[in-house]
C-alpha positions in Angstrom: 109.0 85.9 137.8 107.1 88.4 138.7 103.8 89.0 137.2 104.9 92.5 136.1 107.3 91.0 133.6 105.7 88.1 132.0 104.3 90.1 128.9 103.2 87.6 126.5 102.0 83.6 126.7 105.1 81.5 125.5 102.9 79.2 123.7 102.1 81.8 121.2 105.6 81.9 120.2 105.9 78.7 117.5 103.2 80.8 115.5 105.2 83.5 115.9 108.0 81.7 114.2 106.3 80.5 111.4 104.6 83.8 110.1 108.5 85.7 110.4 109.7 82.5 108.5 106.6 82.5 105.4 106.2 86.4 105.5 108.8 88.2 103.3 106.4 91.8 103.7 106.9 91.2 107.7 111.1 90.4 107.9 111.2 93.2 104.8 109.7 96.1 107.7 110.9 95.1 110.8 114.3 94.3 109.1 114.5 97.8 108.2 113.1 98.7 111.9 116.0 96.3 113.3 118.2 98.4 111.1 117.6 101.5 112.2 117.9 100.5 116.1 121.6 99.3 114.9 122.5 102.6 113.5 121.7 103.9 116.5 124.0 102.2 118.8 127.2 102.8 120.1 130.1 100.8 120.3 130.5 97.8 122.3 128.8 94.4 123.1 124.9 94.8 122.5 122.2 93.2 124.7 118.6 92.9 123.7 116.2 93.1 126.3 112.5 90.6 125.1 114.1 89.5 122.0 110.9 86.9 121.9 111.3 85.0 118.9 114.9 86.2 118.3 114.0 87.8 114.7 117.0 90.4 115.5 119.2 87.5 115.1 118.9 87.5 111.2 119.7 91.6 110.9 122.2 92.1 114.2 124.0 88.4 114.4 126.2 90.2 117.1 123.6 91.3 119.3 123.1 88.9 122.9 119.3 87.7 122.2 117.4 88.1 125.7 113.9 87.6 127.3 112.6 87.6 131.0 112.4 83.3 130.7 114.9 80.9 128.4 113.4 79.9 125.1 115.4 78.2 122.6 114.9 81.6 120.8 117.8 83.7 123.4 121.1 82.7 124.8 120.3 84.3 128.3 117.2 85.1 130.6 117.4 88.4 131.7 114.8 90.3 133.5 114.4 94.3 132.7 114.7 95.4 136.3 118.3 93.3 136.4 120.1 93.6 133.9 123.6 92.3 134.5 126.2 94.6 135.1 128.5 93.8 132.4 129.3 97.0 131.0 127.0 97.0 127.7 127.7 99.4 124.3 123.7 99.3 124.2 121.0 97.8 125.7 118.1 97.5 122.9 114.6 96.9 123.4 112.2 96.0 120.6 108.6 96.5 121.6 109.2 96.1 125.6 108.8 99.5 127.3 105.5 99.7 126.9 104.7 96.4 128.6 106.9 97.3 131.5 104.6 98.2 134.6 107.9 99.9 136.3 109.5 101.8 133.7 112.1 103.7 135.8 113.2 100.3 137.2 113.9 99.6 133.8 115.8 102.8 132.6 117.9 102.7 136.4 119.0 98.9 136.0 120.3 100.1 132.3 122.0 102.5 133.7 123.8 100.9 136.0 124.8 97.9 133.4 126.2 100.5 130.9 129.1 101.4 130.0 129.9 104.8 130.3 128.9 106.8 126.9 126.9 103.4 126.5 123.5 103.4 124.8 119.8 102.7 125.3 118.2 101.9 122.1 114.1 101.5 121.7 111.5 101.0 119.4 108.2 101.7 120.5 104.7 102.0 119.3 104.0 106.4 118.9 101.1 107.6 121.0 100.8 109.9 118.5 96.8 110.7 117.4 96.7 108.7 114.4 98.9 105.8 116.1 96.3 106.0 118.5 93.6 106.1 116.3 95.3 102.8 114.9 95.5 100.8 117.8 92.5 101.2 118.7 90.9 100.3 115.5 93.5 96.8 115.2 95.1 96.1 117.8 94.0 94.6 121.3 96.1 96.2 123.7 95.6 99.6 124.7 96.6 103.2 123.5 96.2 105.8 126.2 99.0 108.5 126.6 97.1 110.2 128.2 97.4 107.8 131.3 101.0 107.6 131.6 101.6 110.0 134.6 103.3 110.1 137.7 105.1 108.1 139.4 105.1 105.8 135.9 104.1 102.4 138.4 101.4 101.3 137.1 98.4 98.5 138.1 98.7 95.2 136.0 95.1 94.0 134.8 92.7 90.9 135.2 95.4 88.5 133.7 98.4 89.8 135.9 99.9 91.9 132.8 100.1 95.3 131.5 100.4 97.2 128.2 99.6 101.2 127.2 101.2 101.1 123.8 101.0 105.5 124.9 103.7 105.0 126.8 106.7 106.5 124.8 105.6 108.5 123.4 104.2 110.4 126.8 107.2 109.7 128.7 109.3 111.4 125.6 107.0 113.4 124.3 104.2 115.0 126.6 106.7 115.0 129.7 109.7 114.8 128.8 111.0 117.9 130.4 109.8 116.0 133.7 111.0 112.6 132.5 114.4 114.0 131.4 115.1 115.5 134.5 114.6 111.6 136.4 117.1 110.5 133.6 119.3 112.8 134.6 119.4 111.6 138.6 120.3 108.1 136.6 123.1 109.5 134.7 121.0 109.2 131.4 120.4 112.5 129.0 117.7 112.0 125.6 119.6 112.0 122.2 117.4 111.1 120.0 113.4 110.5 119.6 112.4 110.1 116.1 108.8 109.3 114.3 108.5 106.8 111.9 106.4 103.9 109.7 102.8 105.0 108.3 101.5 102.5 106.0 104.4 99.8 105.0 104.0 98.5 108.9 100.5 97.9 108.8 100.5 96.6 105.3 103.1 93.5 106.5 99.8 92.6 108.3 101.7 91.9 111.3 101.9 88.4 113.0 98.5 87.7 112.5 97.0 88.9 109.6 98.1 88.1 105.6 100.6 91.0 104.1 98.7 93.2 101.9 101.5 93.8 99.8 104.8 92.4 99.0 107.8 93.0 100.0 109.2 94.6 97.4 106.7 97.7 97.2 107.1 97.7 101.2 111.0 98.4 100.7 109.9 101.3 98.3 107.3 102.7 100.9 110.0 102.8 103.4 112.3 104.6 101.7 109.2 107.4 100.6 108.1 107.6 104.9 111.6 108.0 105.5 111.4 111.5 103.4 108.7 112.6 105.6 109.0 115.3 107.6 109.4 114.8 111.2 106.3 117.2 112.0 104.1 115.2 110.1 104.9 112.1 112.0 104.6 113.5 115.2 100.5 113.8 114.4 100.2 110.6 112.8 103.5 108.1 113.0 102.8 104.7 114.2 106.4 104.0 116.2 109.2 105.3 117.6 112.9 105.6 117.9 114.3 106.7 121.2 118.0 106.8 122.2 119.4 107.4 125.6 123.1 107.7 126.7 124.9 107.3 129.7 127.0 110.1 130.7 130.4 109.7 130.7 130.7 109.5 134.4 128.6 107.7 137.1 128.6 111.0 138.4 127.3 113.4 135.7 
């Protein structure tokens, strides 16, 4: 396991699992996000990268859950840079991309591991103006989309880790034309970039704070937020969904 691949302290998994079990609010919002990812998937078997405590199992029981090391919460140890080429229909990742020091290696590996027409489905923090402000105030990881520049390879911090919550917004926003050309070399094309989550997500309290509102209220807020125009969400949203698709043939 390289320093680029280790993205969290495994000792924290137990506490996160307890929080997940005890917070209906957290399960309501994260469940909505996971259902959105599931709806974006195509046919065929689905591999999740960076599954953590395995929350997807409750919403998407058919997914194969993995993480960079073997834990009791996943069924396989898989590196984002060395995904087994098993003709996956989908490769999904929730809050993983912004921890990868070499995102191009991930996309190349995922493209090789997908069947023709297979999909990569990502949910990531959104480095929108509103998202950057929120994360800088309330989240320990940096949100610096301006630092996501070619050659898209990033240095580790003093702990040997890396995070930049502005990565997806930069790659599929400001850098979208240049990055789309790079993805074409891997046989990938961008299908969807959608922004989501405004107030309901922070109201869960996340994995470290108490929920501010009960789950039924948050479900209603999610319904209202889903009706907001993308033009507004591109400025204010806290999360984004990105869907890529592999070309029908490797040579395309």
